[in-house]
N, C-alpha and C positions, 0 to 999 in steps of 0.2 A: 453375788450382788455387790458386796463391798469392793471387790476387784473392779467391777464395771464402773462403779461410782468414782473410784480413784482414777481410773483411766479417763473418764469424762472430765474430771476436775483438772487433770494434768493437761488434757487437750485445750481446755478453756484458758488455762494459764499461758500455754505456749502461744495460742491465738492472740491473747491480750497483749503479750510482749511484742509479738511481731506487728500487731496493728499499731502499736505506739511507736515503733521504730521510725525514725525520721528518714524520709527519702533523701538521697544524695542530691544536693542542689544543682540547678542548671541556670544558665544565664537567661535573662528575659529576652535578649536579642543576641543572636549568634554572632553578629558583627561587632558587638560592643567590646572594647578592650577591658582587661582585668588588671587591677593593681595588686601585685604581690608584695605586701608590706611585711618585711622581716623585722621583728623587734627583739629586744633582749628577753622578752617574756613569751615569745612564740610568734607564729606566723598568721597573717590575716590575708584573705583574698576578697577583693571587693570589685564588683562590676561597676564600670563607669558609664555615665549616661550622656554622651555627646549630643544627643537630640535635645535633651532638656537644658543643657548648659554647655554649649560648644566652646566658648572661649575659656571657661573655667576648666573644663576637662583638658583642653589643649595646653593650658598653662601648667596644670598639674603633671601632665605627661612630660612636657619639656623639662620642668624642674627635676622630675624623677630621673630622666635619662641622662641629665648632666651631673647627677650625683649630689644635687643640692641638699637633699634630705639626709644623706648618709652621716651618721653620728649625731644627729640632732636629738634632743630629748622631747618626750611628752612632758612639757614644762608645767602643765596644769592638769590636775585630775579633780573633777567634781565627783566625789565619792558616790558610787552607786548610780551615776547619771551619764557622764561623758568624759572623754579625754581630749586634750588639745595639744597639738604639736606643730612643727614646721617653722619655728622662729629660730634663726641662726644665733640670736643673742641670748635666747633662753629667758627673756624678760617679759615676753608677751607683747612687746611693742616693735619687734624687728620684722624684717621682711626681705624680699629680693631686690629692693631698690626702686620699685615701681608699684603702682596700684592700677586696678582695672574695675570696670563696672559690675554691678550685680546683674544676674540673669534670673529674674523671677517673674512669673506670671501670677500676680496676686489673685486674680479672678479664678484661675484654675485651682488655686488653693482654697477658694471659698471665702477669702478675707473680705470681699465686698458684701458678703451676706452676714457677717458677724458684727454685732453692735458693740461699740466701746462700752456703753453703759448697759449693764445687765439688770435682770430683775432684782428689785431691792436697792436699786441705785448703786450697785457695786461695779467696779471696773472689771472688764473682761480678764479672766485669770491669765491669759496668754501675755498680757501686758507686763506682768510681774510688778505691778504697782503696790508698794507697801505702806504708803503714807499719803496724806493730803498734799504735801509738798511735791511728791513725785507726780501726782495726778496733775497738779498745776503746771509743772515743768514740762511734762511729756505730752499732755493732752490739751489742757485749757489754754495756756499761753500760745502754743502754735496755732490752735484753732482761731483765737482772737486775731492773731497776726494775719492769718490767711483771709480773714474777713475784712482786712484793711482798717481795723480799728486802731487808732494811734494814741488816743488820749483817754483819760479817766472819764471825762465828760461824755465823750462819744460812747464809751462802754456802758455808762449808766443809761443813755438814751436807747441803746440797742440791747439792753440786758435780756429782754424776752426773746429776741431773735437769736442771741447767743445760746440761750437755753434750748431753743428748738433745734438749732444746728447740732448742739452737743448730743441731744437725745437721738438724733437721726444719724450720728457719725458712725461710720463703719471702721473696722480695723484698717482696711486699705486706705481710706481717706486720712485716718490719723497718722499712719506711717508716711503718707505722701506729705502731710504737713511738716513732718520731721526731715524731709528732704529725699525720701526714697522715691524712685521712679520705677515703673514696671513695664513689661513687654507682654503683649497679648498673643505672641506667636510661639510661645514656648510651652511644652508639656511639663510644667514644673511638678516636682515631687514633694509630698509632705515629709517633714523630718520625723521619721519613725525610728524604732530601735534598729541600730545597725547602719544608720545613714552616715555618709560622709558629707559634710557641709563646710562651707568656708567660714572661717573666723575673721572678724573684722572689727573696726572701731567706729563704724557708722556707714552711711550710704557711700557706695562706690569706692570702698577702701580695701578691696581684696588684694592679697599678695600671695603669700606662700602658706600662711597658717590655715589649718583645718581642724575640724573636730570629728570624732566618731562617737555616736550616741549609743548608750546602753539601753535607753528607754525612749519611748515616744517623747518628742520635744516640741510641742506646739508653739512655745514661746520663740522658737527660731524662725517659724514660718513668716515670710514676708520681709525678713531682714538678713537672712543668711542663705545663700544659694546652695541647694542640695544637688550634688553631682555624682553620687555613687551609693552603693549599698553593699554591705558585707554579706557574702554568701558562705564563706568558711572562716572560722576563727572567732566567732562571737565569745567563745569561752576565754579567749585571750583578752579581748576587750573587757570582759567581766573581771578577769584577774587583775588587770591594770587598774580598773575602777575600784579595787579593794585595797590598794596599797596605802600605806601610812603617809599622810601628807602634813605639811606644816600649816601655819595660820594663813599663808598665801596660796594654799592648795597646791603647793609644789611637792612632788614626791620626795620623801626623805632619802630614799635610795633611787638614783636616776634610772628611768626607764628609757632605753635608747631605741631610736629608729636606726637599725643597722643598714637597711637598704630598702628602696622601693623599686621594684622591677615591673615594667609594663609588659604583660604577656597577652596571648590571644585567648586563652581559655583557662578554666580551672584544672588542677591536677586530676588525673584519672581516679576514679573511685577505688579505694583500696579493696583488694580481694579478701573475702572472708576466709579466716583460717579454718582448715578442715577440723572437724571434731575428732578428738582423740579416741 
């Protein structure tokens, strides 16, 4: 009886381990290219999404194939959250010498259904607003300007209208007031754990800088084009996200992008070693 019970327990343990084993990933679309990102801390494979962001993907591929990224650092690490690279100056303000437009469908991301003012009169958490001054600068003043209000007297006359507009304001409309424009023809992706997204300094200011997220990042939605997804190497992203950084979030020991190669597919699944 004891032997049978031990056998059943052993079987259940084996079944549990095998059930928890992760399946080897595969691309969402067989025709999508893959970015093989070789870093000083390991290798990352990410599927690129040309359907969602055609110009962004083409730009990333061209820069990769010309060797633009070779030797550049991940110059910013938000510990436990994301890594940022692709700046030839390493300062966070450099790029390839040109900029191009965002490729985002805000409605596909549901931003037209998300209200700026939440229950309890709190700003939507995706806005990242930490003070009343931030709210005025990012939301209220752009809204007033979009309504064509130019003087304090006119503001006082239309105060009730402003309040109504504010309570009805969606994230999409708030971002449009800041200068962002959107396309309805793109199947845009949410910024989730493992997303590749463009880093920028505002609307239509994309160049060469990109981020890789370790966690879901809804605050990027609507402002940063998502153009790829890590399929292999999230443990590398996690290791980089744990490095020691200085007050400017720069790694104390450089983390280098050694090369980015554009390939057709993921490497083959490693064969299991036979049991001894």
